[in-house]
N, C-alpha and C positions, 0 to 999 in steps of 0.2 A: 559316521560317513558324512553327515550333513556339515559338521564343523570343518571337516577336511575339504569339502567342496567349496565352502565359503572362503577358506584360506586360499584355495587354488584360484578362485575368482579374483581375490584381492591381488594375488601375485600377478595374474595375467593382466589385471588393470594397471598395475605398476609398470609392467613391461611395456604396455601400450603407451603410457605416459612418457617413458624413457626413449621410445622409438624416435630416432632422428631421421629426417629425410634430407638427403644431400641437395644443396641448392642447384646442382646441375640438372636435377629433374624438373625443377621449376622453370629454369631457363630454356628447357626443351620446348616448352609451350610458346616461347617467344621466338623460336628459330625461324618460323616463316617470315618474320619481320626483322630478321637480323640485319638487313641492309640499312634499316632506319637507325640501328645502333651506332653506325659509323659516324654520321654527322652529329649524333647526340654525344658520342664520346669525344669527338674533336672539339665541339662547342664547350663541353664540360672541362676539357683541358685548358681551353682559353680562359674560361671563367676562373679556373684554379690559379692561373698565373696573374690574374688581375690584382689581387691583394698584395703579393710581393712587389709587383711593378709599382703599385701605389706607394709602397714604402720608399722606393727609389725616387719617385717624383716628389714625395713629401720632403725627403732629406735635401734634395736639390733646391726646392722652393724655400725651405728654411735657411739654407746657406745663402741663397740669393738675397733674401731680405736683410741680411746682416752686412751687406756691402755698403761702403760709404758713398759711392757714386750713385746719385738718384737716377740718372739716366740708365745706368746699368741695371738698377733694380727694376725700372719700368720695362726695359727691353726683355730682361729675363722673365719678369712677371707675365708679359704677353706670351712669350714662348711657352712657358709652363702651363699657362691657362689653355692654350691650344692643345697641349699634350693631354691635359685633363679632359678636354672636350672629345678628343680622339679616343681616349681610353673609355670614356662613358659610352660613345657610340659603339665601339667594339664590344663592350660589356653587354649593352642592350641587345645587339644582334645575336651574340653568343648565347645569352640567357633565353631569348625567344626560340632559337634553334634547339637548344638543349631541352627546354620544356616541351616543345612540340614533338620532337623525335621520340623522347622517352615516354611522352604521354600517349602517342599512337601505339607504341610497343606494349606498354603496360595495360592499356584499355583492351586491346585485342587479346592479350594474353589472359586477362581476367575472364573474358568471354569464353575462351577455349577451356580454361580451368572449370568454369561453371558447367559448360556443356559436357565435359568429360565426367565431372563428378555426378551430374544428374543422370547421364547415360549409365554410369556404373551403379548408381543408386537404384534405378528401376529394374536392374537385372537381378536384384536380390530376391531370395525366396520370401514368401509372405511371413514366415516365422521371424524374420529379421525385423519387420515392422511391428510385430507384436511386443517386442522388447521396449520397455519404457524409455530406455536410453535413446531409442530411435523413433520417438514420437514425431508427429507432424511439426510441432513447434520447434523441436530441437533441430530437425533436419533442415527445415526452411531457414532457420537462423544461421546454420552452418553455411548453407549455400549462399545466403545473402551477405552475411558479415565476414565470414572467414575468407572467402574469395577476394573480397574488397581489401581485407587486411593484408593478404598476400601481395596484392598490387601496391598498396601504400608502403608496406614494410620491406618488400624485396626489390621490385623493379624500380620504383620511384627513388630508391636509395642509391641505385647504381651510379646515377649522375652525380650525386653528392659525394660518393666515395671517390670517384675519379677526380672530381674537382678538388677534393681535399688532399688527395695524394700529390697532385701537381702542386698545390699550394705549399705543402710541406717541403717538397724537393726544391722548388724555386725559392721558397722563403729561406731555407737553410743556405742555399747558394748565395743569395743576396746578402744575407747576414754575415756569413763567414768571410766573404771576400772583403767586407768592410772592416771587421774585427773578429778574429777567431777567438780571442780571449773573452771578450764581452759575450759572444754567442755561447760559449761553453758554460760560463757562469750563469747566464740567464736560463739556459737549458737544464741546469742542474735541478731546477724546481719542478720540471715536468714529470718525472716519475711519480711524484706525489699526486699530481693532477690526474695522471693515467690510472693510478690506484683508486682514486675517488670515483672516476668514471666506471671502472670495472665493477666496483661494489654496486654502484647505481644500476648498471645493466643487469647484473646477476639477480639483485633483489626484485627489480621490476619485472623481470622475466617470469619468476615464480608467481608473483602477485597477479600478473595479467592472465596466466593460465587458469588460476583459481577463479578469477573474476569472470572469465569467459564461460566456464562451466556453470557458474551461478546464474549468469544472464540467460543461458539456454532454458533453464527452468521457467523464468519469467516469460520468455518467448513462447513457451508451450502453453502457458495459461492464457496469454494474450491471443494466440492463434485459435485455441479451442473456444474461447469466449466469443470472439468475433464470428467464427463459423457457426456457432450455436446461439447467435444473438436472440433469435426468436424464443428459444427455450429459456434463455437467461431472463428475458423480459417477461415471459408468460409466468414463470415461477417466482418472479420478484427476487432474483438472485444477484441483482446488480451490486448491492452493498457487499455481499459475500465475495463476489468475483473481484471487486476492487480491493477488498481487504486481503484476499489471497495474493493478488498481484503485488500489493505493497509489501506483504510479508516476504514474498519471493525476492523482492528487490532489497530487502534489508541486508542480506549477505553481501551483494555487490556494493551496497553503500558503505558497509563496514570496511570492505576491502579497499574501496576508493579513499576512505579517510586514512586508512593505514598506509596506502600507497602515497597519499599526499604528504603525510608526515615524513615518511622515509625518503621520498624523492626530494622533498623540500630540504631536508638535512643534507642529502647528497649533493643537490644542486648548490646549496649554500656553501658547502665545502669546496665544490668545484669552482665557484665564483671567487672564493677567498684566495685560492692559490695563485691565480694570475696577478692579483694585486700585490701579493708578496713578491712574485717574480719581478713586477715592475719596480717595486721598492729596491730590490736587490740590484736590478739593472741600472737604475738611476745612481745608486751609491757607487757601484763599481765603475760605471761609465764616467762619472765625475772624477773618480780617482785616476783613470787612464788619461783623461783630458788634462788633468793637473800635471801628470808626469810626462806630457807631450808624446804619449804613445799613439794616440789617435786624434783626429780632428773632430770638430763639432758635427760636421756633415757625415763623417764615418760613424760617429756615435748614433746619430738619428737613423741612418740607414740600417745599421746592425740591430739597433734596439727595435725599430718599427718592423723590421723583417721578422723578428721572433714574435712580436706582439700580433702581427697579422696572421702568423702561423697559428698562434694560440686561439685566435678566433675560429680558424679553420678546424682546429682540434675540437673546439666546443661544438661546432656543427656536426662533426663526425660522431661525437658522443650522442648527440640527439638522433642521428641516423642509426647508430647501433641500438639505441633504445627502441626505435621502430622495428628493427630487425628482431629484437627479443620479443616484442609484442606479436610479431607475425610468426614466430617459431611454433607456438602451439596451434595457430591457424593452419600453417603448412601441414603439420602432422595430422590435424583433424581432417583436412581435405583429402590427404593421401591415404588415410585409413579407409575412407569411403572408396577411393579409386582402386586401391590394392586388394580390397576384400574379395575373396573368391566365393561366389554364391553357391550354396548347397544345391540349389535348383536354378540353373541359369536360364531365364526365360528368353534370352536372345541367342542361345547356343545353336550352332548349325550341326551339332553332332546328333546321331541317331537316325533310325530308318524312317523313310517316307514312303509307305506303301502306295500303290497306284489308286487304291480305293479302300474305304472303311465300310465294313458290313454292319457293325454295331453290336456284336456279341460282347458281353461284359462279364467278368468273373472276379469276385473278391475272394481270395483264398487265404484263410488263417491270418486275418488282419488283426494286429494289435497296434494301438496308437495312443499317444499322449501328446498334448500340445507342448512345445518347447518351454513356454513360460509357466506351464503347470505340469512339470514332469512327474510329480507324485500322484496326479489324478489320471487314472486310466479311463479313456473314453470308449475304446473298442477293445474287446477281448476275444481273440480267436474267432473273428467274424468271418462267415462264409455266405456267399450269395452268388447265384448265377442268373443273368438276365439275357434272354434271347433277343436276337435282332428284331426290331419292329415292335417289341412289347412296351407297354406302359406299366411301369412298376412304381407303386406308391410306398413311401417310407413314412410310417406313423409311429407315434409314441410320445411319452412325456418329454418335457424340455430337459436337455442334457443327456438324452439317450443315444446320441451319436448320428442323428439323421443328416444334419447339414455337414457334419464331418466327412461322411462318405462322399458327398458331392465335392468337397474340397480336395479330398484324396484322389478322386478320379481325375480332377483337373490338374493334379500334381502341384497344388499350392503347398502341400506338405507331402512327405514320404512316410509310409508306415514304419513303425519300429521293427515289426516282423511281418512276414507274409508277402504276397504279391498281388498286384492288380493287373489283370490281363484284358486287353481289347483285341478281339479276333485271335485269341490264343497267343498273343504277343505281350510280354511284360511291358507296361507303359514306360518303364525306365529305359527300355531299348528303343523307344520311338523318339523321333525328333519332337521336342516339347512344343515348338511353335506350330508344327503340323498337327500335332494331337489336339491342341486347343482350337485350331482353325476348324476342326471337325465338330466342334461342340458349340451349342448356343446356351447361354446362361441367363436366367432371369431370377433375380433375388427378391427378397421381401422389401428392401429399400433400394429401388433402382437409382443408380448414379447417373445423372445427366450432367453434361458439361456446358459451360457458358458458350452460347452460340445459337444457331437456328435449329428448328425441329429437323430439317433435312440433314444438317451437319451431324446431329446426334444419331440419326438412323444410319448415316453413312459410316459411322464409327464401327458398325458391324462388318462392313466390307468397303473399304475406301474407294475401290475402283468400280463400284456399282453404277449403273446408269440411272437416269431419272425414272424411267419406266419401272425398273426393279425396285427403286425406293417406294414408288407409288403402290406397287403390287404388295410389297411387304407391309405397308401401312394398311392396305385393305385386308390382308390376312389377319392382322392383329386387331381389326375392328377400330382402327384409329383414323382412317381416312376421312370419315364423315365429319368428326369434330375438328380435325385439322382444317378442313375446307371452310369451316364457319369463321375462322380467324381472318381479319383483314389482310394479313400478309401470308396467310396459308402456310406453306412449308417453310417460308422464310421468317416465320414468327420466332422471336427470341424467347428462349426458355428461362433465362435468368440464372442466377447463381444456384447450382444444384437443382435446377428445374422449379424454382419457387414460383414462377409465373403460371404454372400448370397445377391442376388438381392431382391428387394421388392416383386416381384411376387413369387419368390422361398420361401421367408419367409412366405408369406401369405398361400401358398399351404401346407407348413409344419404345420402351425397353424391349417389349416382345417383338415389335417390328424390327428393332436393331438385331435381335437374335435371329429372327427369321430371314433377314437379308443374307445371312451366311449360308442359308440352306443346310443347316447342320444335320449330320447323321445321328448325333446324340443330342437330345434336348434335355437340359437340366432346369427344373423349376423348383426353386427353394422357397417354399411358402410364398408364392408369387401373389397371393390374394389376401393373405392373413392381415395385412395392415390397412385394408380398404374397408369402407363402409359397405353395407349390404347391397346398395344399388350398384356401386362401382364394382364390387366383387362379382355380382351377377353378370355385368357386362364383360368384364375381363375373363371370367370363367367360361362364358359362352364362346368368346374368341379362342380360348385355349382348347375347348372341347371340339370346336369346329376345325381347328388346325390338326388335331390328333386324328380326326375322322378322315380328313382330306388326304393327308400324307402320312403313311406309316413310317415312323422313325423310332429308334430306341429312345424312350423317354423315362426319366427318373423324376418323380414328383415327391418333394418333401412337403407334407401337409400337416397342418394343425387342425383345420376343420375337416372332419371326416366326410362330410357331405360332398366335398369337392373331388373325392377319389372313387366315386361310385362306379365309373366306367373303366377303372384300371384293370389290366389283365391279371395283375397280382398285387396284393397288399402285403407288405412286410412290417410286422409289429416288432419294435425294438424296446428293450428295457435295459438300461445301464450297459449299452454297447453289445448286447447279446440278442440274437433273433429268438423271440419267444413264440411267434405264431406267423404263419403264412397262409394265403388263400385269397379267393375272390371276396368282393364286398358281401355278397349274400352268404357265402360259405362261412365267413368269420362271424357275421351277425347271427347266424343260426346257432352259434355256441354260446349259450347264456352265461356260462362261467368263464368264457374266454377273455383274454386281455383286450381284444378289439371291442367286444361287446361292452365291457366295463368302461372303456374310454368313451364309447358312443353314449352310454347311459349317463355318464358324468357330464358330457356336453349338452345332452338333452335337458338335464336339470338346470344348467346354467342359462339355457335359452328360455 
């Protein structure tokens, strides 16, 4: 079975890589600014005509300089000089208009792509982010670099493509009206040039795709190292982190060298062909002049028309190279956008009862984490919690305590069984409404860059200042906040680094209490604190539970913190082995709870 599953994964991965996104989907993001495309396209068309017109001017200038009458040469020289000045002015205005118009379109389009990708990203279930392929470094790299690649490779190329198409059309016209024979002979070399360009684009497209996936691994190491810089510094891991980063870049470096060799050979071949075309053109043009079939002026116009067009084709090859680089970026972005979340946190589907009472039931629950499918966490788990009760979950690490909290919040769905709130399957409830009824405080509270007030307001963004102050008082955070010079406007720093562990925890509790939740989830809320901070936070929690009766689930490592719980549930390997009050369980000397208590007493 396992080899088959691996093969299936490989096949699905290959399918993902082959998945192509039509460019029309990309340009839908630019549709709000489509009117900016009109002046951009017109300007690009003018720019495209500049090179062929230059060929006409050059042919006439050359013809004028071969006249015998010096006055005629001077007069013609002044006229054609003015023509060059006029052409330069038109080219400058057209280039500025083209760059400005397409720049506005592409920049706004990139912003929309990033916003859409990020909105789609945060809709995904938690299991999606557990996958190593969707780590923080990989995802941030995709949002930062892939969206920019789409801009550079797709939208910025539109102007170049329009310009080059016009150059080809006008260039052929200018060349053929001067000498169709010379034009055909010179053009005979261009299939070889097109073939070299095609090889170059195909090869670079595959190399860029591999290079991008390799860089994502380096981005992940960089992101994790910077976010955990204190740990890296404290453990003296700087040399190890640097070596891992260098090692992760060895793949992209090899790819870059390979790409350089191949692209160098392809570019060299591409540069060689136009010179062969020039040699052929000079030889055949000289033959036609000798046979009096064309004039020198016609030769210059026809020959330069084709040569100017070849420059345009060279630019088009470069543009196609950019498109090939962006192909994998486009597919990567739209894999994020198109993915259907297994548990859509932004969904409007589901029931929204007028109120929630707080009865909870876990019925025949079996569960394994998606990334550890072979490891069973919960086995046929059953538990009923009455409204207003405080239930503590205790047991050894890995027994499934925190998993139950995650399942109740629908971060994951069980493999079997149902979870009910007020006798309604939580899958039938609107997920945003369900989570709005819950307050969660974890072992490591996540605070965001901003002020203390802003972090508390994350619990309920429409709360008043008085409600924020009241929540801070309930969590025993108000007094220490008022000791800061900026009080509630104090910046907490990245991940709350400007605050102590106990202070962060109390702000997290205030954030949870601001929601006035019907169900309070405390996942080892004090286990990471020192004794003094734990005592303060635990007093705040005990006071909260005494003042307002609400359904509370406490995941506890330190058994002394659950003395006042209405019921304690002892878990072992995902199975309930014992239930009762603190005193009841402690009175059983051979019970699981008593053994856990004795083991902790020895450690202390």
